C-alpha positions as CSV (number, residue, x, y, z in Angstrom):
1,X,76.3,-68.4,43.9
2,X,75.3,-68.8,47.6
3,X,74.4,-72.8,48.6
4,X,70.8,-74.0,47.9
5,X,68.9,-73.5,51.3
6,X,65.8,-75.7,51.5
7,X,64.3,-73.7,54.6
8,X,63.9,-70.6,52.3
9,X,63.6,-72.0,48.5
10,X,62.0,-69.7,46.1
11,X,59.4,-71.6,45.7
12,X,57.8,-75.8,46.8
13,X,55.4,-77.4,45.5
14,X,52.5,-78.1,47.9
15,X,51.1,-81.3,45.6
16,X,55.0,-83.3,44.7
17,X,57.1,-81.1,47.5
18,X,58.9,-80.2,44.4
19,X,61.7,-77.2,45.4
20,X,63.6,-74.6,42.7
21,X,66.4,-73.3,45.3
22,X,66.5,-69.9,43.5
23,X,64.0,-68.0,40.9
24,X,66.6,-69.1,37.5
25,X,66.1,-73.0,38.5
26,X,62.2,-72.1,38.4
27,X,62.4,-70.4,35.4
28,X,64.3,-72.1,33.5
29,X,62.3,-76.1,34.2
30,X,61.1,-77.2,31.2
31,X,57.9,-79.1,33.0
32,X,56.7,-75.8,34.2
33,X,54.4,-73.5,31.9
34,X,53.0,-69.9,32.4
35,X,49.3,-70.2,32.3
36,X,48.0,-66.7,33.7
37,X,47.7,-63.7,35.3
38,X,45.9,-62.7,38.1
39,X,46.6,-58.8,38.7
40,X,45.7,-56.6,42.0
41,X,44.4,-53.2,40.6
42,X,45.4,-51.8,43.5
43,X,49.2,-52.6,43.7
44,X,50.6,-54.2,40.6
45,X,53.2,-56.6,42.7
46,X,50.3,-57.9,44.9
47,X,49.6,-59.8,41.5
48,X,50.0,-63.7,41.1
49,X,51.6,-65.8,38.3
50,X,50.2,-69.1,37.8
51,X,51.9,-72.0,36.7
52,X,50.5,-75.8,35.9
53,X,53.6,-78.1,36.8
54,X,53.7,-80.5,33.7
55,X,55.2,-83.3,35.8
56,X,52.1,-86.5,35.3
57,X,52.0,-87.3,39.3
58,X,51.4,-83.8,39.9
59,X,50.2,-81.7,37.3
60,X,49.2,-79.2,40.1
61,X,48.4,-75.4,39.9
62,X,51.4,-73.0,41.4
63,X,50.6,-69.2,42.4
64,X,53.7,-67.3,42.6
65,X,53.4,-63.8,43.6
66,X,54.6,-61.1,40.9
67,X,57.0,-59.2,43.4
68,X,59.3,-62.4,42.9
69,X,59.8,-61.3,38.9
70,X,59.5,-57.5,38.8
71,X,62.8,-56.7,38.4
72,X,62.9,-58.9,35.2
73,X,60.4,-56.3,34.0
74,X,61.7,-52.6,32.0
75,X,59.1,-52.0,30.1
76,X,56.4,-48.3,31.6
77,X,54.5,-48.9,34.9
78,X,51.5,-46.7,34.3
79,X,49.9,-45.0,37.3
80,X,46.2,-44.6,35.6
81,X,44.1,-47.3,35.3
82,X,42.1,-47.8,32.4
83,X,40.0,-50.5,33.4
84,X,36.4,-50.0,32.2
85,X,37.2,-47.4,30.1
86,X,36.2,-47.6,26.3
87,X,39.7,-48.5,25.5
88,X,40.4,-50.9,27.4
89,X,40.2,-54.8,26.1
90,X,39.7,-56.2,29.1
91,X,42.9,-58.4,29.5
92,X,43.5,-58.6,32.9
93,X,40.3,-59.5,34.0
94,X,40.9,-63.0,32.3
95,X,43.1,-65.0,34.1
96,X,44.3,-67.3,31.1
97,X,44.6,-64.7,28.8
98,X,48.5,-62.9,28.7
99,X,48.2,-60.9,25.6
100,X,49.8,-57.3,26.3
101,X,47.6,-54.4,26.6
102,X,48.2,-51.5,24.2
103,X,46.4,-49.5,26.0
104,X,48.2,-46.4,27.5
């Protein structure tokens, strides 16, 4: 394990300046809550995940690129977009809807 590098942390809160040196620290932080997802329909790895920093002195929203988490996903990645089809429930258009889409 490499030592923390304050010049290149995993993420830094722009409101309170808290630093998460690596992804594990970020994901294990009980003061963060996953609130939403914004899809990029041309390149799924260019989407964003939104977290709220629950500290009373902060309470800011952190936007983190999806690409920083893609190695944690081992499910299917579909090549055909179903957005707008009759079978599409439109979940990915709702930032705070994190339900898994069953359309494949």
